[in-house]
C-alpha positions in Angstrom: 6.0 -18.6 -38.2 6.4 -20.2 -34.7 5.4 -23.9 -34.7 5.1 -26.3 -31.8 5.1 -30.0 -32.7 4.4 -33.2 -30.9 7.9 -34.3 -31.8 9.3 -31.2 -30.2 7.3 -31.8 -27.0 8.3 -35.5 -26.9 12.0 -34.5 -27.1 11.5 -32.1 -24.2 9.9 -35.0 -22.2 6.5 -33.5 -21.9 4.2 -35.7 -19.8 1.8 -38.1 -21.5 -1.3 -36.2 -20.5 0.0 -33.0 -22.0 1.1 -34.8 -25.2 -2.4 -36.3 -25.5 -4.1 -33.0 -24.9 -1.9 -31.3 -27.5 -2.6 -34.0 -30.1 -6.3 -33.9 -29.4 -6.4 -30.1 -29.8 -3.9 -29.6 -32.6 -2.9 -32.8 -34.2 0.8 -33.1 -35.0 1.5 -29.3 -34.9 0.2 -26.0 -33.8 1.4 -23.1 -36.1 -0.6 -19.9 -35.5 -0.2 -17.4 -38.3 -0.2 -14.2 -36.3 0.3 -12.7 -32.9 -3.5 -12.2 -32.6 -4.1 -15.9 -33.3 -1.3 -16.9 -30.9 -2.9 -14.7 -28.2 -6.4 -16.2 -28.9 -5.0 -19.7 -28.7 -3.2 -19.0 -25.4 -6.3 -17.5 -23.8 -8.6 -20.3 -25.1 -6.2 -23.2 -24.0 -4.5 -21.7 -20.9 -6.2 -24.2 -18.5 -5.4 -27.2 -20.8 -1.6 -27.0 -20.4 1.0 -26.4 -17.8 1.9 -22.9 -18.9 5.0 -22.6 -16.7 6.5 -25.8 -18.1 5.7 -24.8 -21.6 7.2 -21.3 -21.1 10.3 -22.7 -19.4 10.9 -25.3 -22.1 9.9 -23.5 -25.3 10.9 -19.9 -24.7 14.5 -18.7 -25.4 16.3 -17.7 -22.2 15.7 -13.9 -22.5 12.0 -14.5 -23.2 11.7 -16.9 -20.3 13.3 -14.2 -18.0 10.7 -11.7 -19.2 7.8 -14.2 -18.7 9.1 -15.1 -15.2 9.4 -11.4 -14.3 5.8 -10.6 -15.5 4.3 -13.6 -13.9 6.1 -13.0 -10.6 4.7 -9.5 -10.5 1.2 -10.9 -11.2 1.6 -13.6 -8.5 2.7 -11.0 -6.0 -0.5 -9.0 -6.8 -2.6 -12.1 -6.4 -1.0 -12.9 -3.0 -1.7 -9.4 -1.8 -5.3 -9.5 -2.9 -5.7 -13.0 -1.3 -4.2 -11.8 2.0 -6.7 -8.9 2.1 -9.6 -11.1 1.2 -8.6 -13.6 3.9 -8.4 -10.8 6.5 -11.9 -9.7 5.5 -13.1 -13.3 5.8 -11.6 -13.8 9.2 -13.1 -10.5 10.5 -16.5 -11.6 9.2 -16.2 -15.0 10.9 -15.2 -13.4 14.2 -18.2 -11.0 14.0 -20.6 -13.8 13.1 -19.4 -15.9 16.0 -19.6 -13.0 18.4 -23.1 -12.1 17.3 -24.3 -15.7 17.4 -22.8 -16.3 20.7 -24.3 -13.2 22.2 -27.7 -13.9 20.8 -27.6 -17.5 22.1 -26.5 -16.3 25.5 -29.3 -13.9 26.0 
């Protein structure tokens, strides 16, 4: 069983707000009994915690490297999608300006 405790987080110098959030949600410890429960907790509380800090401080080195690789790939995908969306937005703004300017000029 994999358990995370307040004591463990304190020893890793987690910030006060994260300690308070952990204690409010889980009390002294969080010990999911299965991978499914672990995944469900991760999805439910993703926004409550600094996931990068948690991964870097709680995962063994090899697991951290895998986490870092997977999240770097996902981040690159996000950046590509964001760049494409920004280009579409800029085109729409340019077209909106040109049409409004032309209509106002006539």
